[in-house]
C-alpha positions in Angstrom: 4.6 18.6 -5.8 1.5 16.6 -4.1 3.1 13.5 -5.4 6.5 14.4 -3.6 4.8 15.5 -0.6 2.6 12.4 0.0 5.4 10.3 -0.8 7.7 12.3 2.2 5.0 12.0 4.2 4.3 8.3 3.9 8.4 8.0 4.4 8.1 9.8 7.5 5.9 7.5 8.9 8.7 5.1 8.8 11.3 7.4 10.6 8.9 8.6 13.0 8.9 7.9 17.0 6.5 5.5 17.5 3.7 7.0 19.9 4.0 4.1 22.6 7.5 6.0 22.8 6.1 9.3 23.8 4.7 8.3 27.0 6.6 11.2 29.0 7.3 13.6 25.8 11.3 13.0 27.0 13.6 13.1 23.5 11.8 16.2 22.0 14.3 17.9 20.4 17.2 15.4 21.4 18.5 12.6 18.6 18.2 9.0 20.8 18.8 5.6 19.5 15.7 3.5 19.0 16.7 1.2 21.7 17.0 4.6 24.1 14.0 6.0 23.0 11.6 3.2 23.6 12.9 1.7 26.6 9.7 3.7 28.8 9.1 3.2 32.4 6.4 0.3 33.1 7.2 -1.2 29.6 9.6 -4.2 28.3 13.3 -4.0 30.0 15.4 -3.1 27.4 16.7 -6.3 26.3 13.4 -7.1 25.4 12.7 -4.2 23.2 13.7 -4.8 19.7 13.2 -2.4 17.5 14.5 -2.1 13.3 17.5 -0.4 14.1 16.0 2.7 11.8 17.0 5.9 13.3 13.9 7.8 14.9 13.4 11.5 14.0 12.7 13.5 17.6 9.1 14.2 18.0 9.9 17.9 17.2 11.6 17.8 14.3 8.7 15.5 13.0 6.2 18.2 13.7 8.1 20.5 11.7 8.8 18.5 8.9 5.0 17.5 9.0 3.8 21.1 9.4 5.6 21.9 6.0 5.0 19.5 4.2 1.1 19.5 5.2 1.6 23.2 4.2 2.8 22.2 0.6 -0.3 20.1 0.1 -2.6 22.7 1.1 -0.9 25.5 -1.4 -1.6 23.2 -4.2 -5.0 22.0 -3.0 -5.9 25.8 -2.7 -4.8 26.6 -5.9 -6.8 23.5 -7.6 -9.9 25.0 -6.1 -8.8 28.5 -7.5 -8.7 26.4 -10.7 -11.8 24.4 -10.1 -13.7 27.9 -9.9 -12.2 29.5 -13.0 -13.2 26.2 -15.1 -16.9 26.5 -13.7 -17.1 29.6 -14.7 -15.9 28.3 -18.2 -18.8 25.7 -18.1 -16.1 22.7 -17.0 -14.5 21.1 -14.6 -10.6 21.1 -13.5 -11.4 18.4 -10.8 -14.4 16.9 -9.2 -16.0 19.1 -6.7 -16.7 16.0 -4.5 -12.7 15.2 -5.0 -12.0 18.6 -3.6 -14.0 18.6 -1.0 -12.5 15.3 -0.1 -8.8 16.7 0.2 -10.1 19.8 2.2 -11.4 17.2 5.0 -8.1 15.6 4.9 -5.7 18.0 4.9 -8.1 20.2 7.8 -7.9 16.6 9.6 -4.3 16.5 9.4 -3.6 20.1 10.7 -6.0 19.6 13.5 -4.5 16.4 14.5 -1.1 17.7 14.3 -1.9 20.6 16.5 -3.2 18.4 18.9 0.0 16.1 18.7 2.0 19.3 19.3 0.2 20.4 22.4 0.6 16.9 23.8 3.3 15.2 22.4 2.8 12.0 24.7 -0.7 11.0 22.8 -0.8 7.5 22.1 -2.9 7.7 19.3 -2.5 9.7 16.3 -4.7 9.6 12.8 -2.1 10.9 11.1 -1.2 7.7 9.5 -4.8 7.7 8.0 -4.8 11.1 6.8 -1.5 10.3 4.9 -3.3 7.3 3.0 -6.3 9.6 2.4 -4.2 12.4 0.9 -2.4 9.4 -1.4 -6.1 8.8 -2.4 -5.7 12.5 -4.4 -3.1 11.2 -6.7 -4.6 9.7 -9.8 -2.9 6.5 -10.2 -3.7 5.7 -6.7 -7.5 6.1 -7.2 -7.2 3.7 -9.9 -5.8 1.2 -7.3 -8.2 2.0 -5.0 -11.3 1.9 -7.3 -9.9 -1.5 -9.1 -9.5 -2.7 -5.0 -13.0 -2.1 -4.3 -14.7 -3.6 -7.3 -12.6 -6.9 -6.3 -13.6 -6.7 -3.0 -17.2 -6.5 -4.1 -16.7 -9.3 -6.4 -15.5 -11.8 -3.9 -17.7 -10.8 -1.2 -20.4 -13.7 -2.6 -17.8 -16.5 -2.6 -15.8 -15.3 0.7 -19.8 -15.7 2.5 -19.7 -19.3 1.1 -16.1 -19.8 2.4 -16.7 -18.5 6.3 -20.2 -20.8 6.2 -17.8 -23.6 5.4 -15.2 -22.7 8.0 -18.4 -21.8 10.6 -20.0 -25.2 9.9 -17.3 -27.3 10.7 -16.5 -25.8 13.7 -19.8 -26.1 15.0 -19.6 -29.7 13.6 -16.3 -30.2 15.5 -16.8 -28.3 18.5 -19.9 -31.0 19.1 -18.0 -34.0 18.4 -14.6 -32.7 20.7 -16.8 -31.6 23.4 -16.7 -34.8 25.1 -14.1 -36.0 24.3 -11.4 -35.1 27.3 -9.1 -38.4 26.9 -5.4 -37.9 25.7 -4.1 -38.8 22.5 -1.0 -41.4 22.4 1.7 -38.7 23.1 -0.4 -37.0 26.1 -1.8 -34.5 24.5 -5.7 -33.3 24.9 -7.8 -34.8 21.8 -10.0 -31.8 21.8 -7.2 -29.7 22.0 -8.5 -26.7 19.9 -11.7 -27.2 19.8 -12.9 -26.9 23.7 -15.3 -24.4 23.3 -17.3 -23.0 20.1 -14.9 -19.7 20.1 -11.6 -21.8 20.2 -13.1 -24.1 17.3 -14.2 -21.4 15.1 -10.6 -20.2 15.4 -8.6 -23.2 14.8 -11.0 -23.9 11.6 -10.1 -20.4 10.5 -6.7 -20.7 10.7 -6.9 -24.3 9.7 -8.6 -22.5 6.4 -5.2 -20.5 5.9 -3.1 -23.7 6.3 -1.2 -21.4 9.2 -1.7 -24.6 11.5 -1.2 -27.6 9.4 -0.9 -30.1 10.1 -0.6 -29.5 13.9 -4.5 -28.7 14.6 -5.3 -32.3 13.3 -2.6 -34.2 15.2 -4.2 -34.4 18.3 -7.5 -36.0 16.8 -5.8 -37.9 13.9 -3.5 -39.9 16.3 -6.3 -40.8 18.5 -8.5 -42.2 15.6 -7.4 -42.2 11.9 -11.1 -42.4 11.3 -10.9 -38.4 11.9 -9.7 -38.2 8.6 -13.2 -38.4 7.2 -13.8 -35.3 9.2 -11.0 -32.8 8.3 -10.4 -34.4 4.5 -14.0 -33.0 3.1 -13.3 -29.5 5.0 -9.9 -29.1 3.8 -11.3 -30.4 -0.1 -13.8 -27.9 0.3 -12.0 -24.6 1.9 -8.4 -25.1 1.1 -8.6 -26.8 -2.6 -12.0 -25.3 -4.1 -13.0 -22.1 -2.8 -9.5 -20.5 -2.3 -8.8 -21.2 -5.9 -12.3 -19.9 -6.6 -11.4 -16.6 -4.9 -8.1 -16.5 -7.0 -9.8 -16.6 -10.2 -13.1 -14.4 -8.6 -10.3 -11.6 -7.7 -8.5 -12.1 -10.9 -11.3 -11.8 -12.9 -12.6 -8.9 -11.9 -9.2 -7.1 -11.6 -9.2 -8.2 -15.3 -12.3 -6.9 -16.3 -11.8 -3.4 -14.6 -8.3 -3.2 -16.3 -10.2 -4.2 -19.5 -12.7 -1.1 -19.0 -10.0 1.5 -18.4 -7.9 0.2 -21.2 -11.0 0.9 -23.6 -12.0 4.0 -21.7 -8.4 5.2 -22.3 -8.3 4.1 -25.3 -11.2 5.2 -27.1 -10.1 9.0 -25.1 -6.8 8.4 -26.6 -8.5 8.2 -30.1 -10.7 11.4 -29.8 -7.8 13.7 -28.7 -5.8 12.5 -31.3 -8.5 13.1 -33.9 -9.2 16.7 -32.3 -5.4 17.4 -32.6 -5.6 16.4 -36.1 -8.2 18.3 -36.6 -6.7 21.5 -35.6 -3.0 21.1 -37.3 -3.8 19.6 -40.3 -3.2 21.4 -44.0 -6.4 22.9 -45.4 -5.8 21.5 -48.9 -5.6 17.4 -49.4 -2.7 15.8 -50.6 -2.4 12.6 -52.7 -0.7 10.2 -50.1 -0.7 6.4 -50.3 -2.7 6.5 -53.7 -5.7 8.5 -52.3 -6.4 12.0 -51.2 -6.1 12.5 -47.5 -5.5 15.3 -44.9 -1.9 15.8 -43.4 0.3 17.2 -41.0 3.6 19.2 -41.5 6.7 19.3 -39.5 5.9 22.8 -38.2 2.6 22.4 -36.5 3.7 18.9 -35.3 7.0 20.2 -33.7 4.9 23.3 -32.3 2.6 20.4 -30.5 5.1 18.2 -29.0 6.6 20.9 -27.7 3.6 21.9 -25.3 2.9 18.2 -24.8 6.1 17.5 -23.7 5.9 20.0 -21.1 2.3 18.8 -19.4 1.9 14.9 -20.7 2.8 12.7 -18.0 5.3 10.1 -19.6 6.8 12.1 -22.2 10.7 11.7 -21.8 11.4 13.0 -25.6 14.0 15.9 -25.8 12.8 18.7 -27.8 16.3 18.8 -29.3 15.8 15.7 -30.8 12.0 16.7 -32.1 12.9 16.3 -35.9 13.8 12.4 -35.2 10.6 11.7 -33.5 8.9 13.3 -36.7 10.8 11.1 -39.1 9.9 8.0 -36.3 6.1 8.4 -37.3 6.9 9.3 -41.0 7.2 5.9 -42.5 7.4 6.4 -46.2 9.8 9.7 -45.2 7.7 12.1 -47.6 7.7 14.8 -45.2 3.8 14.4 -44.3 1.7 12.8 -41.6 -1.7 11.5 -42.4 -4.0 10.6 -39.6 -3.0 6.9 -39.0 0.9 7.9 -38.7 0.1 10.7 -36.1 -1.8 8.2 -33.8 1.4 6.7 -32.8 2.4 9.8 -31.7 1.8 9.0 -28.0 4.4 5.7 -28.3 7.2 8.1 -29.8 7.1 10.7 -27.2 7.4 8.1 -24.6 10.2 6.7 -26.4 13.5 7.9 -25.5 16.3 9.4 -27.9 20.0 10.2 -27.3 22.9 10.7 -29.5 26.4 9.9 -28.2 29.6 10.3 -29.8 30.7 6.6 -30.5 34.7 6.8 -30.4 37.3 7.2 -27.6 40.3 9.5 -27.4 42.8 6.8 -28.6 40.4 5.0 -31.1 40.2 8.6 -32.8 44.0 9.7 -32.0 45.2 6.2 -33.5 42.3 5.2 -36.2 43.9 3.5 -39.2 47.1 3.1 -37.7 48.3 -0.4 -36.6 47.8 0.1 -33.1 44.2 1.5 -34.5 43.7 -1.7 -35.9 44.8 -3.8 -33.5 42.9 -2.3 -30.8 39.8 -2.6 -33.3 40.4 -6.7 -33.2 40.7 -6.6 -29.6 37.6 -4.5 -28.7 35.0 -5.3 -32.3 33.3 -8.4 -32.8 33.3 -7.3 -36.3 29.8 -7.7 -36.7 28.5 -6.6 -40.7 26.8 -3.6 -41.0 26.6 0.0 -39.6 29.2 0.5 -36.0 26.1 1.3 -33.7 28.2 1.6 -31.0 29.1 -0.4 -27.7 25.8 -1.9 -27.4 26.0 -3.3 -30.9 29.9 -4.4 -31.2 31.5 -5.1 -27.6 29.5 -8.6 -26.6 31.5 -11.6 -28.2 34.8 -9.4 -29.0 38.0 -10.9 -27.8 38.4 -8.8 -25.0 34.8 -9.6 -24.3 35.8 -13.7 -23.7 39.2 -12.9 -22.1 37.5 -10.3 -19.4 35.0 -13.3 -18.7 37.5 -15.8 -18.5 39.4 -13.4 -15.9 36.0 -13.1 -14.4 35.5 -17.0 -14.3 39.1 -17.6 -12.7 38.0 -14.8 -10.0 34.7 -16.8 -8.9 37.0 -20.1 -8.9 39.5 -18.5 -6.5 36.7 -16.7 -4.6 35.1 -20.5 -3.8 38.4 -21.7 -3.2 38.9 -19.3 -0.7 35.3 -20.1 0.7 36.9 -23.8 1.1 40.1 -22.5 3.1 38.0 -20.1 5.5 34.8 -22.8 6.1 37.6 -25.4 7.0 39.8 -23.2 8.9 42.8 -24.0 7.1 45.7 -21.6 7.1 46.0 -19.2 4.1 49.0 -18.5 2.6 50.7 -15.0 2.7 50.5 -14.7 -1.4 46.3 -15.0 -1.1 46.6 -11.3 -0.4 48.6 -10.5 -3.6 45.7 -12.4 -5.4 43.2 -10.9 -3.7 44.8 -7.3 -4.7 45.1 -8.3 -7.9 41.8 -8.8 -8.6 40.7 -5.5 -7.2 43.0 -3.9 -10.0 42.6 -6.1 -12.7 38.8 -4.5 -13.6 40.4 -1.0 -14.2 42.4 -1.9 -17.2 38.7 -3.1 -18.6 37.3 0.5 -17.7 40.4 2.0 -19.2 40.5 0.2 -22.4 36.7 0.6 -22.9 36.9 4.1 -22.4 40.1 4.4 -24.8 37.5 2.7 -27.3 34.3 4.4 -26.5 33.7 7.9 -25.8 32.2 8.7 -22.0 28.8 8.7 -23.1 28.7 5.8 -25.3 30.3 3.6 -22.3 27.9 5.6 -20.0 24.6 4.3 -22.3 25.2 0.8 -20.8 23.9 -0.6 -17.5 26.4 -3.1 -17.1 29.2 -0.2 -17.9 27.3 1.9 -15.0 27.4 -1.3 -12.6 30.8 -2.6 -14.0 32.2 1.2 -13.3 31.2 1.5 -9.5 32.0 -2.0 -8.3 35.7 -1.5 -10.0 36.0 1.6 -8.2 35.1 0.0 -4.9 37.1 -2.5 -5.0 40.4 -0.5 -6.4 39.7 2.1 -3.8 39.7 -1.2 -1.1 42.8 -2.3 -2.8 44.6 0.9 -1.9 43.0 1.2 1.5 44.5 -1.8 2.0 48.1 -1.3 0.9 48.4 2.4 2.3 46.7 1.5 5.8 45.8 -0.8 7.8 42.4 -2.5 6.6 42.1 -6.2 7.6 42.8 -8.6 4.6 38.7 -10.0 5.6 37.6 -6.4 4.5 39.5 -6.7 1.3 37.5 -10.3 0.5 34.8 -9.5 1.5 34.5 -6.1 -1.5 36.0 -8.7 -3.7 32.4 -10.6 -3.1 30.9 -8.2 -5.7 32.6 -9.6 -8.9 30.5 -12.3 -7.9 27.7 -10.1 -9.4 29.6 -9.8 -12.1 29.1 -13.4 -12.9 25.5 -12.5 -13.7 26.7 -10.4 -16.4 28.5 -13.3 -17.9 25.5 -15.5 -17.8 24.1 -13.0 -20.4 26.0 -15.2 -23.2 23.6 -18.1 -22.4 20.6 -17.4 -24.4 18.1 -18.7 -22.5 19.3 -16.9 -19.3 19.3 -13.7 -21.1 16.0 -14.1 -22.1 14.6 -15.0 -19.3 16.3 -12.2 -17.2 14.7 -9.8 -19.5 11.3 -11.0 -19.1 11.7 -10.5 -15.5 12.7 -7.3 -15.8 10.1 -5.8 -18.1 7.7 -7.8 -15.9 8.7 -6.3 -12.5 8.3 -2.5 -14.3 4.7 -3.9 -15.6 3.5 -5.0 -12.4 4.8 -1.9 -10.4 0.7 -0.8 -9.6 -0.3 -4.0 -8.1 3.1 -3.9 -6.1 1.9 -0.5 -5.6 -1.0 -2.1 -4.0 -0.1 -4.6 -1.8 2.4 -1.8 -0.4 -0.3 0.6 0.9 -2.2 -2.2 2.2 0.9 -3.1 4.3 1.6 0.4 5.0 -2.1 1.1 6.2 -2.1 -2.1 8.5 1.5 -1.6 10.0 0.5 2.1 11.0 -2.7 0.5 12.4 -0.4 -2.3 14.1 2.1 0.0 15.8 -0.7 2.0 17.4 -2.7 -1.0 19.0 0.7 -3.9 19.3 3.5 -1.4 19.9 5.7 -2.3 23.0 3.1 -4.8 24.1 4.7 -7.8 22.5 7.3 -8.7 25.3 7.2 -12.2 28.2 6.4 -10.2 30.7 3.7 -7.9 29.8 1.1 -7.2 32.0 -1.8 -8.3 29.5 -0.2 -11.7 28.9 1.0 -12.7 32.5 -0.2 -16.4 33.5 -0.4 -17.6 29.6 1.6 -19.9 27.6 2.4 -18.4 23.8 4.3 -20.6 21.6 5.1 -16.9 20.3 8.0 -17.0 22.7 8.8 -20.3 23.1 9.3 -20.0 19.4 11.5 -16.8 19.6 8.6 -15.0 17.3 9.7 -11.8 19.4 11.6 -10.2 16.7 8.3 -10.4 14.7 6.3 -7.3 16.2 5.1 -3.7 16.2 7.1 -1.9 17.6 7.9 0.6 14.9 6.7 0.6 11.3 9.7 -1.2 9.8 9.4 -3.8 12.3 5.5 -4.1 11.8 5.6 -3.6 7.7 8.0 -6.9 7.9 5.6 -8.6 10.1 3.1 -8.2 7.8 4.7 -8.8 4.7 5.1 -12.5 6.3 1.3 -12.7 7.0 0.9 -12.1 3.1 3.4 -14.5 2.0 2.2 -17.6 4.4 -1.8 -15.9 4.6 -1.4 -16.5 8.4 0.9 -16.4 11.5 -0.6 -18.3 14.3 1.5 -17.2 16.2 1.6 -13.5 16.2 -1.8 -13.6 15.7 -3.0 -15.7 19.0 -0.3 -13.3 20.8 -1.4 -9.9 19.4 -5.4 -11.0 20.6 -4.3 -11.5 23.8 -3.3 -8.3 24.6 -6.5 -7.2 25.5 -9.5 -8.8 27.1 -11.9 -10.9 25.7 -15.3 -9.2 24.1 -13.8 -5.5 25.7 -13.5 -2.9 22.3 -9.7 -3.8 22.4 -10.2 -7.2 21.7 -12.8 -6.5 18.6 -10.2 -3.8 17.3 -7.4 -6.4 17.6 -9.7 -8.9 15.9 -11.0 -6.4 13.5 -7.3 -5.6 12.2 -6.1 -9.2 11.5 -8.9 -10.2 9.6 -9.3 -7.5 7.7 -5.6 -7.8 6.8 -6.5 -11.1 5.6 -9.1 -10.1 3.4 -7.1 -7.0 2.1 -3.6 -8.6 1.8 -3.5 -12.0 1.3 -6.9 -12.9 -0.1 -7.2 -9.6 -2.7 -4.1 -7.9 -3.3 -1.4 -10.5 -3.1 -3.7 -12.7 -5.2 -3.9 -10.3 -7.6 -0.1 -9.8 -7.8 0.1 -13.7 -8.0 -2.4 -14.1 -11.0 -1.3 -10.8 -12.8 2.5 -11.6 -12.8 1.8 -15.1 -14.4 -0.5 -13.2 -17.2 2.5 -10.7 -17.5 5.3 -13.3 -17.7 3.5 -15.7 -20.5 2.4 -12.5 -22.7 5.7 -11.2 -22.5 7.0 -14.4 -23.3 4.5 -14.8 -26.5 5.7 -11.1 -27.5 9.1 -12.5 -27.9 8.8 -15.1 -29.8 6.4 -13.3 -32.0 9.4 -10.8 -32.3 7.6 -8.1 -34.0 10.1 -5.5 -35.1 10.1 -1.8 -33.2 8.8 0.3 -36.2 10.6 3.6 -34.5 13.4 1.8 -35.0 13.1 0.7 -38.7 11.7 4.2 -39.7 15.1 5.8 -37.9 17.3 3.0 -39.5 18.6 5.4 -42.3 19.2 8.1 -39.7 21.0 6.1 -37.5 23.4 4.3 -40.2 24.2 7.8 -41.4 25.4 9.2 -37.9 27.3 6.1 -37.2 28.7 6.9 -40.9 29.9 10.1 -39.0 30.9 8.6 -35.4 27.4 9.2 -33.4 25.3 6.7 -32.2 21.3 7.3 -31.8 20.3 5.4 -29.3 16.4 4.4 -28.9 14.8 3.3 -25.7 11.2 2.5 -24.9 10.3 4.3 -21.7 8.9 1.5 -18.6 5.3 3.4 -19.3 5.3 2.7 -23.1 6.6 -0.8 -22.3 3.5 -1.6 -19.6 1.2 0.1 -21.9 1.7 -2.6 -24.9 1.9 -5.1 -22.6 -1.7 -4.3 -20.9 -2.6 -3.8 -24.9 -1.9 -7.1 -25.0 -3.8 -8.8 -22.0 -6.4 -6.4 -21.9 -7.6 -5.5 -25.0 -6.7 -8.6 -27.3 -10.2 -10.1 -26.8 -12.0 -6.4 -27.9 -10.3 -5.6 -30.9 -14.0 -5.6 -32.4 -15.0 -3.5 -29.8 -12.3 -1.6 -30.0 -12.2 -1.1 -33.5 -15.9 0.3 -33.4 -15.3 2.9 -31.1 -12.4 3.9 -32.9 -14.6 4.3 -36.2 -17.5 5.8 -34.2 -15.0 8.3 -32.9 -13.5 8.8 -36.5 -16.9 9.6 -37.7 -17.0 12.7 -35.4 -13.9 13.9 -35.6 -13.5 17.8 -36.1 -12.2 17.0 -39.7 -15.0 14.8 -41.0 
């Protein structure tokens, strides 16, 4: 409930009416478009109010939703506090007292802020976004992200000082050199553009270090005299080519070290937990197994423990009706007994999905053994040797699969031909519409035949089939609508473009494409935590950006009068901070490019130099540069490369799935009876395996030492 409520609060921030639109409190309960709501008196004219188009929740409704969510979180914090007192009386901690205190501070601040906003809905500042971020910090996975982020920030501070020192020294030298060069270059621009004062020189040097203003920044001086390259080049080599890469190495090195520490500690606690569990549920008498006397666990005790863990363990997805399969997966020698070594794989099995489906469809069952049944089998089955394990084993490469790939290829060629006709403004014959309708309905036959041969449950286990079913229904409905109503043929052609996406499925027949796509799919699942880190950074600074710059970045803004900005000349007005989504998009481009000079300059100019607001503007932009491009995005870049390479190594090693191997006989027996057992690793298990390979592969000796030390202190010893 806590995670759900916190996520809803973060989501509410995107749909809330921006504070700069609440100047009068008008529209407290009234639904209005973003354009209407944010066209305020004394602000930008309606045609210059550029919003994301996200529907904005009226302030009154948003307040009610926020009260409900904060109340839900407060109930949870109260229950945790009560549990903490109960655990403390028993000599332990349910949650850290400092963490509980922090939770109470955040919820109290949130309720006070909300009460003030309820009484004064025209307020231009709230601490709500920061409180919501603080509440999110109560989630364990967010705490891990923040701790790793803090370690990375500390580690990079030293090299950051050298980097900034390089920028300051270059700015000082450049300002001294260009200060007296008041002539123009051959194009009529002042040679000292960007270096008129030390403050201008400092900003130009910083922007050049981020490469945001290159090569533009050096054009006036370089055009005046090519000898200035000897001033610029050492700076580029030091700041861009060396220090920036050192920052990347330090950032990822520290993140990797932190992740290794977390994995080692987690592995140690896991071993301790399994050893303790084994000590409580083991049989009192040793049994001879694997040639020696050992303590063992029987199915009855295992069943009870698995039932408890499936209710409380994070990531446990096992169906209790299939608990015997989990036991068989652990029991490698199939003797009905588990040793401690076999039980150590229990957490992997607990995060493995088992699903049983009927294999055969109604037509296949009805005409089994008949001439029609044999013809249908030759059409739908690839005749692969061995047991019939269902759709995913038997359809690819079948006659019907090849035929439908050919149909898909013809469909794609037809769409390309139609595009050629349309782009060259040529007249379309009437029979084009008939062919479009044909391709709308042809895929219904594919869905029907598959469901005739395989059951619905077996058909639905394939993600390809789910996508095909949904797109086929959309295409068929659009075709029916065209035949029975006045829908335009252009609409029909638009829906038919969905078939182009199915071309990706046909590409799965290419081994190299299939392998790369499979790696990318798992890489995204493995990197979700660093992606979440980047999202949270963008969220927090976007919320601050809306309060600082919302509704101010328009051409006739009083704060920008009398100044000429490339922001307007380049039509960058669409990159603004008028609402949360617009701010997140704007900062996302800052993350990708490290710095956007046009936006940064106009944002700083909204305040007079050396005022509090001016320092806040600079602090917002510079701190985001450190937090996102320099730290969070660098971690993602390096980590994703590491994960991709490790996944390739794991695929090349092609180690067999021991759980699947242990259940091979059961799968074969079930296939003989017309059932399919599907075994699927959860995303959490796949991620854990990759983490083990990346972060623990070089520390095996240390880990084994920890394991041995833990085992020596286990209850059964």
